[in-house]
C-alpha positions in Angstrom: 74.5 -11.0 61.1 72.0 -12.7 63.4 73.1 -10.2 66.2 72.3 -7.3 63.8 68.9 -8.8 63.0 68.2 -9.2 66.7 69.1 -5.5 67.3 66.9 -4.4 64.3 63.9 -6.5 65.8 64.6 -5.0 69.2 64.5 -1.4 67.8 61.3 -2.2 65.9 59.8 -3.6 69.0 60.6 -0.5 71.0 59.2 1.7 68.1 55.9 -0.3 68.2 55.7 0.0 72.0 56.2 3.7 71.8 53.5 3.9 69.2 51.1 2.0 71.2 51.9 4.2 74.2 51.0 7.3 72.3 47.9 5.8 70.7 46.4 4.0 73.7 47.3 6.4 76.6 49.8 4.0 78.3 48.7 0.7 76.8 52.1 -0.1 75.4 53.9 1.8 78.2 52.5 -0.5 80.8 53.9 -3.6 79.3 57.2 -1.9 78.4 57.7 -0.8 81.9 57.0 -4.3 83.2 59.4 -5.7 80.6 62.2 -3.4 81.6 61.6 -4.0 85.3 61.9 -7.8 84.7 65.1 -7.3 82.7 66.6 -5.1 85.4 65.7 -7.6 88.1 67.3 -10.4 86.1 70.5 -8.4 85.6 70.6 -7.5 89.3 69.9 -11.1 90.5 72.1 -13.0 88.0 71.0 -16.2 86.5 68.1 -18.1 88.1 69.2 -20.8 90.6 68.2 -23.6 88.1 70.6 -22.3 85.4 73.8 -23.6 87.0 75.3 -25.7 84.2 77.0 -25.0 80.8 74.4 -25.3 78.2 75.1 -27.4 75.2 71.8 -26.6 73.5 69.9 -23.3 73.1 66.6 -24.7 71.7 64.8 -27.8 71.0 62.8 -29.3 68.0 60.5 -32.0 69.1 59.2 -34.3 66.2 56.2 -36.1 67.8 55.1 -39.2 66.0 51.7 -39.6 67.5 50.5 -43.2 67.8 53.6 -45.1 68.7 55.8 -46.2 65.8 56.9 -49.9 66.2 60.5 -50.1 67.5 60.9 -53.6 66.2 60.0 -52.5 62.7 62.1 -49.3 62.6 65.4 -49.2 64.6 65.4 -52.1 67.1 66.3 -55.2 65.0 65.6 -58.5 66.7 67.0 -61.7 65.0 65.3 -63.7 67.8 61.9 -62.3 66.8 62.5 -63.1 63.2 63.4 -66.6 64.0 60.3 -67.3 66.2 57.7 -65.8 63.9 54.1 -67.1 64.7 55.4 -69.0 67.9 53.3 -68.9 71.0 54.9 -66.9 73.9 53.9 -65.9 77.4 54.4 -62.4 78.6 53.6 -60.6 81.8 52.4 -57.0 82.4 50.5 -57.0 79.0 48.1 -54.0 79.2 49.2 -53.8 82.8 47.8 -57.3 83.5 49.9 -58.7 86.3 48.3 -62.2 86.2 50.9 -64.6 87.6 50.0 -67.2 84.9 51.0 -64.6 82.3 49.4 -63.8 79.0 49.7 -66.0 76.0 50.6 -64.2 72.7 51.7 -65.1 69.1 54.9 -63.5 68.1 55.0 -61.6 64.8 58.3 -61.1 62.9 58.9 -57.8 61.2 57.8 -57.7 57.6 60.6 -55.2 56.9 64.2 -55.9 55.9 67.0 -54.4 58.0 70.5 -53.4 57.0 73.5 -51.7 58.8 74.4 -48.2 57.9 77.1 -45.7 58.6 80.4 -46.0 60.5 78.3 -46.8 63.6 76.8 -49.9 61.9 73.3 -49.0 63.1 70.6 -51.4 62.1 67.8 -49.6 60.2 64.6 -50.8 58.7 63.9 -50.4 55.0 61.1 -47.9 56.1 63.7 -45.2 56.6 66.2 -45.0 53.8 66.8 -41.3 54.3 67.3 -41.5 58.0 69.6 -44.4 57.4 72.0 -41.8 55.6 72.2 -39.7 58.8 72.5 -42.5 61.5 76.0 -41.3 62.3 74.5 -37.9 63.4 71.9 -39.6 65.6 71.9 -40.8 69.2 69.5 -43.7 69.7 67.9 -44.6 73.1 66.6 -48.2 72.7 65.6 -48.8 76.3 62.8 -46.3 76.8 59.8 -47.0 79.0 57.0 -44.8 80.0 53.6 -44.5 81.8 50.2 -44.9 80.3 49.1 -47.9 78.0 46.5 -45.8 76.1 47.3 -42.9 73.7 45.7 -40.1 75.9 47.6 -40.8 79.1 50.8 -41.7 77.4 50.8 -38.6 75.3 50.0 -36.4 78.3 52.8 -38.0 80.3 55.4 -37.6 77.4 54.4 -33.9 77.2 53.7 -32.9 80.8 55.1 -35.6 83.1 51.6 -36.6 84.3 49.0 -39.1 82.9 45.9 -37.3 84.3 46.6 -34.1 86.3 46.8 -30.8 84.4 50.6 -29.9 84.5 52.7 -27.5 82.4 54.1 -29.0 79.2 57.8 -29.4 78.7 57.8 -26.6 76.2 56.2 -24.3 78.8 58.8 -25.3 81.4 61.6 -24.4 79.0 60.0 -21.1 78.3 59.7 -20.4 81.9 63.2 -21.5 82.7 65.0 -19.8 79.8 62.7 -17.1 78.4 62.8 -16.2 74.7 65.6 -15.4 72.3 63.4 -13.2 70.2 60.8 -10.8 71.8 58.9 -10.7 68.5 58.2 -14.4 68.6 56.8 -16.8 71.2 59.3 -19.0 73.1 57.1 -22.0 72.4 55.3 -23.0 69.1 53.6 -26.1 68.2 52.7 -26.9 64.6 49.5 -28.7 63.9 48.8 -30.2 67.4 46.1 -32.7 67.7 42.9 -31.7 69.3 42.4 -35.1 71.0 44.6 -37.1 73.4 45.1 -34.3 75.8 44.6 -31.6 73.3 45.6 -28.2 74.6 47.1 -29.6 77.8 49.9 -31.0 75.7 51.1 -27.4 75.1 49.4 -25.6 78.0 51.1 -23.7 80.7 48.7 -24.9 83.5 49.7 -23.1 86.7 52.8 -21.4 85.2 52.2 -17.8 84.0 50.0 -17.8 80.8 52.8 -16.2 78.8 54.6 -19.6 78.7 51.9 -21.6 77.0 52.6 -22.9 73.5 51.2 -21.0 70.5 49.5 -23.5 68.2 49.8 -22.8 64.4 47.3 -25.0 62.5 45.9 -28.2 63.9 46.1 -31.9 63.1 43.8 -33.2 60.4 43.6 -30.0 58.5 46.2 -29.7 55.7 48.2 -26.4 55.9 48.0 -24.1 52.9 51.7 -23.8 52.2 52.7 -20.2 52.0 49.3 -18.7 53.1 49.4 -17.3 56.6 46.1 -15.4 56.4 45.3 -15.6 60.1 48.4 -13.5 61.0 47.4 -10.7 58.7 44.6 -8.1 59.3 41.3 -9.2 57.8 40.5 -7.7 54.4 38.2 -4.7 54.5 39.3 -3.6 58.0 38.6 0.1 58.4 41.6 2.4 58.7 42.4 3.2 62.3 40.6 0.0 63.6 43.7 -1.2 65.5 44.3 2.1 67.1 40.7 2.3 68.3 40.8 -1.3 69.6 43.9 -0.6 71.5 42.5 2.5 73.2 39.4 0.6 74.1 41.4 -2.3 75.6 43.6 0.2 77.5 40.5 1.9 78.9 39.0 -1.4 80.0 42.3 -2.5 81.7 42.4 0.8 83.7 38.8 0.2 84.9 39.5 -3.4 85.9 42.8 -2.5 87.6 40.9 0.1 89.7 38.1 -2.3 90.7 40.5 -5.2 91.5 44.2 -4.5 91.1 46.0 -7.6 89.6 48.8 -5.9 87.6 50.5 -9.1 86.6 47.4 -10.5 84.8 46.8 -7.3 82.9 50.4 -6.9 81.9 50.5 -10.3 80.7 47.3 -9.7 78.6 48.8 -6.5 77.2 52.1 -8.2 76.4 50.1 -10.9 74.5 48.4 -8.2 72.3 51.9 -6.7 71.6 53.4 -10.1 70.7 50.5 -10.7 68.4 51.2 -7.4 66.6 54.9 -8.2 66.4 54.1 -11.7 65.0 52.1 -10.1 62.2 55.3 -8.5 61.0 57.7 -11.3 61.5 55.9 -14.7 61.5 54.4 -14.7 58.0 57.9 -14.7 56.4 59.1 -17.5 58.7 56.0 -19.6 58.0 56.0 -19.1 54.2 57.7 -21.8 52.3 56.3 -21.0 48.9 59.2 -18.9 48.0 62.0 -21.2 49.1 64.7 -22.1 46.6 64.2 -25.1 44.2 67.0 -26.9 46.1 65.4 -26.4 49.4 62.1 -27.4 48.2 63.6 -30.6 46.8 65.5 -31.3 49.9 62.4 -31.3 52.1 60.2 -33.0 49.6 57.9 -30.1 49.0 57.3 -31.1 45.4 56.2 -34.6 46.4 52.6 -35.0 47.5 53.6 -37.8 49.9 56.1 -35.6 51.7 54.9 -32.0 51.1 52.8 -31.6 54.2 55.3 -32.8 56.8 58.2 -31.4 54.8 56.7 -27.9 55.0 56.3 -28.3 58.9 59.9 -29.4 59.2 61.2 -26.5 57.1 59.1 -24.1 59.2 60.6 -25.6 62.3 64.1 -24.9 61.2 63.2 -21.3 60.2 61.5 -20.7 63.5 64.3 -22.2 65.5 66.9 -20.1 63.6 64.9 -17.1 64.4 65.0 -17.6 68.1 62.0 -19.8 69.1 63.1 -21.9 72.1 60.9 -25.0 71.6 59.3 -26.0 68.3 57.0 -29.0 68.2 56.3 -30.7 64.9 53.3 -33.0 65.2 52.7 -35.9 62.9 49.2 -36.7 64.0 45.5 -36.9 63.2 42.6 -35.0 64.6 40.6 -37.9 65.9 40.8 -41.2 67.9 43.1 -42.9 65.3 46.6 -41.5 65.6 48.7 -42.1 62.5 51.2 -44.5 63.7 48.5 -46.6 65.6 48.5 -49.8 63.5 46.5 -52.3 65.4 45.8 -53.7 61.9 47.6 -53.4 58.6 50.9 -52.8 60.3 52.9 -53.2 57.0 50.6 -50.9 55.0 50.2 -48.2 57.6 53.9 -48.1 58.6 55.0 -47.9 55.0 52.6 -45.0 54.4 53.6 -43.0 57.3 57.3 -43.7 57.0 57.1 -42.4 53.4 55.5 -39.2 54.6 58.1 -38.3 57.3 61.4 -40.0 56.4 62.7 -37.5 53.9 61.6 -34.3 55.8 63.1 -35.5 59.1 66.4 -36.3 57.5 66.3 -33.1 55.6 65.8 -31.1 58.8 68.9 -32.7 60.5 71.0 -32.1 57.3 69.8 -28.6 57.0 70.5 -27.7 60.7 74.0 -29.3 60.3 74.9 -27.4 57.2 73.9 -24.1 58.7 75.9 -24.7 61.9 72.7 -24.9 64.0 72.8 -28.6 64.9 75.5 -28.2 67.6 73.2 -26.0 69.7 69.7 -27.4 68.7 68.5 -30.5 70.3 66.3 -32.5 68.0 64.0 -35.3 69.6 62.1 -37.8 67.5 59.7 -40.1 69.3 56.2 -41.3 69.7 54.4 -41.6 73.1 55.3 -45.3 73.4 56.2 -48.4 71.1 54.4 -51.5 70.0 54.4 -55.1 70.9 56.5 -57.7 69.2 53.5 -60.0 69.0 50.4 -59.7 66.8 47.1 -58.2 67.2 45.4 -59.4 64.1 47.4 -57.8 61.2 49.0 -55.3 63.5 50.6 -54.7 66.8 49.3 -53.4 70.2 50.6 -50.5 72.4 53.8 -51.1 74.3 54.9 -48.7 77.0 57.5 -51.2 78.5 60.2 -50.8 75.8 60.6 -48.5 72.8 63.1 -46.5 70.9 63.6 -42.8 70.0 66.5 -40.8 68.7 68.1 -37.4 69.5 70.5 -35.3 67.4 72.7 -32.3 68.1 72.6 -30.2 71.2 75.3 -32.0 73.1 74.4 -35.7 72.7 76.7 -38.4 71.2 76.5 -38.8 67.5 76.5 -42.3 66.0 75.7 -43.8 69.4 73.1 -46.3 70.6 72.2 -46.4 74.3 70.5 -49.3 76.1 68.5 -52.1 74.6 65.3 -54.2 75.0 65.1 -57.9 75.5 65.7 -60.5 72.8 62.2 -60.0 71.5 62.0 -56.2 71.8 59.3 -56.0 74.4 60.8 -54.9 77.7 63.5 -52.3 78.2 66.2 -54.5 79.7 69.6 -52.7 79.5 70.4 -49.2 80.7 66.7 -48.4 81.1 65.6 -44.8 80.4 62.3 -43.5 81.8 60.5 -40.5 80.1 61.3 -38.5 83.3 65.0 -39.2 82.6 64.5 -38.0 79.1 63.0 -34.8 80.5 65.8 -34.4 83.0 68.5 -34.9 80.2 66.8 -32.5 77.9 66.8 -29.7 80.6 70.4 -30.6 81.5 71.6 -30.1 77.9 69.7 -26.7 78.0 71.8 -25.7 81.0 68.9 -26.3 83.5 68.9 -28.3 86.7 65.7 -30.3 86.6 65.5 -30.6 90.5 65.8 -26.7 90.8 63.5 -25.7 88.1 60.3 -25.5 90.2 57.2 -23.5 90.6 55.2 -23.0 93.8 51.6 -23.9 93.4 48.9 -25.2 95.8 51.2 -25.3 98.6 54.1 -27.4 97.1 56.9 -27.0 94.6 56.3 -28.6 91.2 58.7 -29.6 88.5 58.6 -31.3 85.1 60.3 -34.4 86.5 58.1 -34.5 89.7 60.2 -36.3 92.4 62.1 -38.5 89.9 64.3 -38.4 86.8 68.0 -38.7 86.3 70.3 -37.3 83.6 71.4 -40.0 81.2 75.1 -39.1 81.3 76.2 -41.9 78.9 74.5 -40.2 76.0 76.3 -36.8 76.7 79.0 -35.8 74.2 
């Protein structure tokens, strides 16, 4: 059935291109000839050199929890921390302070109860009762560490592999390495991205061809109007024939610019972007409309509950977009200012309860929904913040912690019901089977059938890659 839909979309796409060619005097034909040439070259050359593995996953859904959820209050249960509540303790490397005398802190026990769940016996906080139901489908990494102690650098590093330089995001690398499964949709879509903490660089293509940058839908801090996709529809009152006249004008300008300074690649990319926009007007509104979902589906994702409706609608859209062929979908839980949602320097208990309530049911529903549709086995789901939080107090909250934190993955070739690595007895430092963010990037690409050391792009006299000169596949988590 999916194959037939793909053929229908392809036929519709060709019809649109032919129409544009007739209307705009070659406007559509130029892009079509480029596309066919690229396809012919790919067939003749075989798979790119970086695709030399058997892919377990075809696509990625990244659930980004901006602000840094606390690992010791969610999935990393520490009896030692509970026993030493309010005791003074000395740590090193706090906020990158390497003072040999160390830094004195006061330990803070978790205010949340933990229980073991599933056949795996995974410890889960009371914050996540719905995710506790699916622990046997999840693969936890509890020994993560990263770079950047502030939100901006750490967020950029998680997305691009760099704390300060402008580099392509991981979604753009995946688009560049694998292309799209559906020519009527972008390969990379980000739902409600934050405008701060790196902003567009978190989904930008940087020096990669601009066709690989992420397509943002909405932005953080502005609630989505569930079911209304007005920006993908022609404005009301637009005169008949406006689109045709616009296409003719753009085609004429392109011919003039090409004659003055021939740079066909740039113009073909621009033309293709206009065609993709036209295709999205036909296909994306239905995928992004959750208003007409069944009562059971709305209940499953929490769309009828004001606490879960917003993130629930985004998770449901992510499933629909992934099922339709989008390679990389990012679902952001973030805010549009300098106070990311999980950033509880104060009121840890109140803040984490509020945000856990908003995301727990939608996230669990996404995994269950993918599984019941047979999509989880070739869809890699990643759920993580940019770093974790300290096991010691900062007033009534916790500070940033890049030295040890937790995340989970599901589907796409990772072990289910498995926990990898661990932090020290207090949950501060990654201590056992440490996994760096670059290792996570390398493993994600590996599961997609891509060799992270070969997926490179020549820029400014050197070959760049997502994992830079580091990164190792975490083989112990592979199914």
